[in-house]
Residue, then its C-alpha position, 0 to 999 in steps of 0.5 A: m575439554s581441551r579438544f573443544v577449547l581448540v575448536f572454539v579458538l580455532t572457530a574464533i580466528s576463523t570468524c575474525l579473518i573472514l570478517i577483516h577481509f570480507p566486511a561484513v554485508v549490509i542489507a538495505t531496509a525499505q526506508t520507513h515512513d510516518a503512517v500514511q493518512i488519508t488527508a482528503g475524501p475519499e468522495l465521488e468525482i463524477a458517476n453517470e449511470s453505469t460509472a463512477i470516479i471515486h478520488w483521495t489524497t493520502t501521505n506520500p506511501g513511501g515504498t515502491d514507485l508504484h501504487y494501486g487505489i482500491v475501491h471495495y464496493g457494493t449496494d450492501a454497506m455489509n457487502l462490499s465485495q466487488v473490487a476495483k483498481s487503477p494503478n498510481r506512480r508516487n512521486p518521492s518529492h511530493p508529500d501526498m499523493i492522489f489517487r483516482v478509481r474508476i468503477a464500471g458497469l454499475n446499474p443506473q439509478t442504484t446507492y453503492y456504498y464503498t471504502v477505500e485502501s491503497i497498496g504498494a507494488m509488491g501487494v503490501n498494504d499502505g495502512v489506511s482504509s476508509p470509512i464506508r462512504n456512499f454514492k448514487t448512480k444517475 
């Protein structure tokens, strides 16, 4: 028992001496923000026979400066298996972030369904997605 107490006391003293000489390292965490919300859109900006641009605005997502706007789309509202994405640089001093995503290779005179989301550079979802919307190419 006394051997256990001696080991415990020596460990406690060593730990105290280490902490006095080497202050604890504080690990910085990403700045936390309120939940990201879509404040405008998503909506069709323009469409022709083979291309469309979808845009929307969110509250500033924080985190990395680089974010990606992502549009999941398809001709069946239950199967949005195609994806278009576009990089966007976050301005930390602005309260909002505007995303614009170009979708290419569309068929003319076709109705497309879509939903949008955004992710940070590290692939972490910003936690927001839109309801399914639609547009028709010319």
